[in-house]
N, C-alpha and C positions, 0 to 999 in steps of 0.2 A: 346962458349957453345952451344950445340945442344939442342933445346927445345923439350920436349915431346909434341906431338900434342894433347894429351888427359889429361895431368895432369899439374897443375901449379907448379912452383918451391916451395919447402918446406922451403926456407931460410927466408921467411916472412909469418907469420901466423896471420889470423884475430882472434881477441879475443871477439869482440862485434860489432854488427851492429845496427845502428839506421836508420831505413828505413821509408820514407814518400812517399806515392803514392797518386796522385790525379787524379782519372779517369775522362775522359770526355766521358760518355757513348754514347751521341748523335754523337760525332765526332770520336768514336772508337779509342781514343788516350789516352795517359796519360803523366803526368809530374811527376818527382820524384827527390828525393835526398837520399843519403846515407852517413852516417858517419861511418867509420870503424876504430876501435881501433886495432892497429897492434903491434905484437911483432916481432922485426927484429932480427933473429938469426945470420945472416951473412951480412956484408956490401954488398950493391948492387947498381948498377948504374941506375936501373929501377925497376919498379913494373909491374907485369903482372896480369890482371884480366880477367875473362870471361865477355863478353859483347855482347850477341847476340841480334841483331835487336833493338839496341839503337842508339840514337843520343846523343852524349856527349856534353853538353853545357859548363861545367866548371869543373876543377879538382884543388883541393888545397891539399897541404901537409903541415900539422902543420900550417895552416892558410895562407900559401903563394900560390898564383896561380903558377901552374907548367905546362910545356908543355906536351902534350900527343898526341898519334895517335891512331886511331881506325882501326883495320884490319878486315873488314867483312868476308874475306876468311877463317880466323882462329877464328873468333869471339872473338878476344882478344883486350883489351884495354891496351896499353903500356904507362905507366906514366914515362916520361923521367926525373926522379929526383933521385938523389942519397939519400940513406938512410944508416944509421949506426946502429950498434948493439944497441938495446934499445927498446923504444916504439915510435910510431908515430900515427898521426891521419890523415887519408885520407878521403877527402869529395869529392863527385861527384854529379853533377846536370845533369839530363838527361831527354829526352823525348822518347816516343816509341808509337807503334801501338798496340791497343788491337786487336790481330789477330783472325782469325777464324780457326786456325790450331790445336786447343786443346793442345797447349804447351806454356809454359811460362805463362804470364798473359794474358788471352784471353777473348774475348767477347762471351757471351752466352745468352740464353733467357730461360724463364720459364713462365708458365701460373699461374697467381695468383688465389685466391679463386673465383674471379668473371669471370675467363676465359680470362682475358686480358693478352696479352703477355708483359712481362717485360724484359728489358735488364739489364744484370749484368756483372761485371768483376769478373773473377774467376781463380783459379789455381788448378792443381792437387797436387801441393806442393811436386812434386818429385824432388829430389836434382839435377838431370840433366836438368830440365826445369823450375824450380821455379824462 
């Protein structure tokens, strides 16, 4: 199967995300986890997700640890676990950097009412970088 470099396969669709992000503003980093409720339309040997600039710590599928690889060149996380038609729950734990590139979840600053510079973590919430 030839993979589209821009689109994920449509055979597995996310229905709901439960996302937890814990920023470390002083360290310009974050830790997080996501639970994704999936609808599987066609049996598959693996799941593909976008994962730009993340370090993946753990992946589970329906509560079982499963093998995965992270391909930084394509910004894809490949979960090497078969799924069958129906529903599944994918959970991922990860860390990342609060970058200064104005994309993804990034680090920024603002001046408060006293003129003191404050650090924040923010996103433009655009679907391609959120």
